[in-house]
C-alpha positions as CSV (number, residue, x, y, z in Angstrom):
1,M,60.3,-22.4,-38.6
2,K,58.4,-20.0,-36.0
3,L,57.6,-22.8,-33.7
4,I,61.4,-24.1,-33.5
5,V,62.6,-20.6,-32.8
6,N,59.9,-20.2,-30.2
7,W,60.9,-23.3,-28.6
8,L,64.6,-22.5,-28.5
9,L,64.1,-19.1,-27.1
10,S,61.7,-20.6,-24.4
11,A,64.5,-23.1,-23.5
12,T,66.9,-20.2,-23.2
13,A,64.4,-18.3,-21.2
14,L,64.2,-21.4,-18.7
15,L,68.0,-21.2,-18.5
16,A,67.9,-17.4,-17.7
17,V,65.4,-18.3,-14.9
18,A,67.8,-20.7,-13.5
19,Y,70.5,-18.3,-13.7
20,L,68.8,-15.3,-12.3
21,Y,66.9,-17.2,-9.4
22,S,68.5,-19.9,-7.2
23,G,65.1,-21.5,-6.4
24,V,65.0,-23.1,-10.0
25,V,67.7,-25.3,-11.4
26,V,68.1,-26.6,-14.9
27,T,70.7,-29.0,-15.5
28,S,71.3,-28.7,-19.2
29,F,70.1,-27.1,-22.5
30,T,68.7,-30.7,-23.3
31,A,66.7,-30.6,-19.9
32,A,65.7,-26.8,-20.8
33,L,64.3,-27.9,-24.3
34,L,62.4,-30.8,-22.7
35,A,61.1,-28.6,-19.9
36,A,59.9,-25.9,-22.4
37,A,58.1,-28.3,-24.4
38,V,56.2,-29.9,-21.4
39,L,55.5,-26.3,-20.1
40,G,54.0,-25.5,-23.6
41,A,52.0,-28.6,-23.5
42,L,50.9,-27.9,-19.9
43,N,50.0,-24.2,-20.8
44,M,48.2,-25.5,-23.9
45,V,46.1,-28.2,-22.4
46,V,45.7,-27.9,-18.8
47,R,45.8,-24.2,-18.1
48,P,42.4,-23.4,-19.8
49,I,40.8,-26.3,-17.8
50,L,42.1,-24.9,-14.6
51,I,41.2,-21.3,-15.5
52,L,37.6,-22.6,-16.1
53,L,37.4,-24.5,-13.0
54,T,38.7,-21.7,-10.8
55,L,37.0,-18.8,-12.5
56,P,35.0,-17.8,-9.3
57,V,38.1,-17.6,-7.3
58,T,40.0,-15.8,-10.1
59,V,37.1,-13.2,-10.4
60,V,37.0,-12.6,-6.6
61,T,40.8,-12.0,-6.5
62,L,40.5,-9.9,-9.6
63,G,42.7,-12.3,-11.5
64,L,45.5,-12.7,-8.9
65,F,44.7,-16.3,-8.8
66,L,46.0,-16.7,-12.2
67,F,49.6,-16.4,-10.8
68,V,49.0,-19.4,-8.7
69,I,47.9,-21.4,-11.5
70,N,50.9,-20.4,-13.5
71,A,52.9,-21.5,-10.4
72,M,51.2,-24.8,-10.2
73,L,52.0,-25.6,-13.8
74,F,55.6,-24.5,-13.5
75,W,55.9,-26.9,-10.4
76,A,54.1,-29.7,-12.2
77,A,56.4,-29.4,-15.2
78,A,59.3,-29.7,-12.5
79,S,57.8,-32.6,-10.9
80,L,57.4,-34.4,-14.3
81,L,60.9,-33.7,-15.3
82,S,64.3,-34.9,-13.7
83,G,66.5,-31.9,-15.5
84,L,64.2,-29.1,-13.9
85,D,64.0,-28.7,-10.0
86,V,62.0,-26.1,-8.2
87,R,62.5,-25.8,-4.6
88,G,59.0,-25.4,-3.2
89,F,56.0,-23.5,-4.3
90,G,57.3,-20.0,-3.5
91,A,60.2,-20.8,-5.9
92,A,57.7,-22.0,-8.5
93,L,55.8,-18.6,-8.1
94,V,58.9,-16.5,-8.5
95,G,60.3,-18.7,-11.3
96,S,57.0,-18.5,-13.2
97,L,56.8,-14.8,-13.0
98,I,60.4,-14.6,-14.3
99,Y,59.5,-17.0,-16.9
100,S,56.4,-15.1,-17.8
101,A,58.4,-11.8,-18.1
102,L,61.0,-13.4,-20.2
103,Q,58.2,-14.9,-22.5
104,L,57.1,-11.5,-23.2
105,A,60.4,-10.7,-24.6
106,V,60.4,-13.8,-26.6
107,D,57.0,-13.1,-28.1
108,F,58.3,-9.5,-29.0
109,I,61.5,-11.1,-30.7
110,L,59.2,-13.3,-32.5
111,K,57.0,-10.7,-33.7
112,S,59.8,-8.8,-35.0
113,L,61.4,-11.8,-36.8
114,F,58.2,-13.1,-38.1
115,P,55.8,-10.2,-38.7
116,N,53.1,-12.3,-40.3
């Protein structure tokens, strides 16, 4: 149940990103659901590999390169899907920052709904 609620709230967060920032366009809630699933899969599989491969750069930049990795994954999800459109790398960076902030709120809501 927690996974389904997380997925729905993540899709809602993507719709909120599209509403708040014009550089990201989500065509429908179905597209947002698919994009949330793809973003979750990319973050689970590809992100740890990218973090490991770019560890020296991440250390030198004091962790700021992680923002670039998040933007690349956000942009990659948009290139894989037709219902999510990101207009350039700068838009991917801003969109991923807004999405990350909203994901913090989603995590807080999930912890309050499902305390275990």
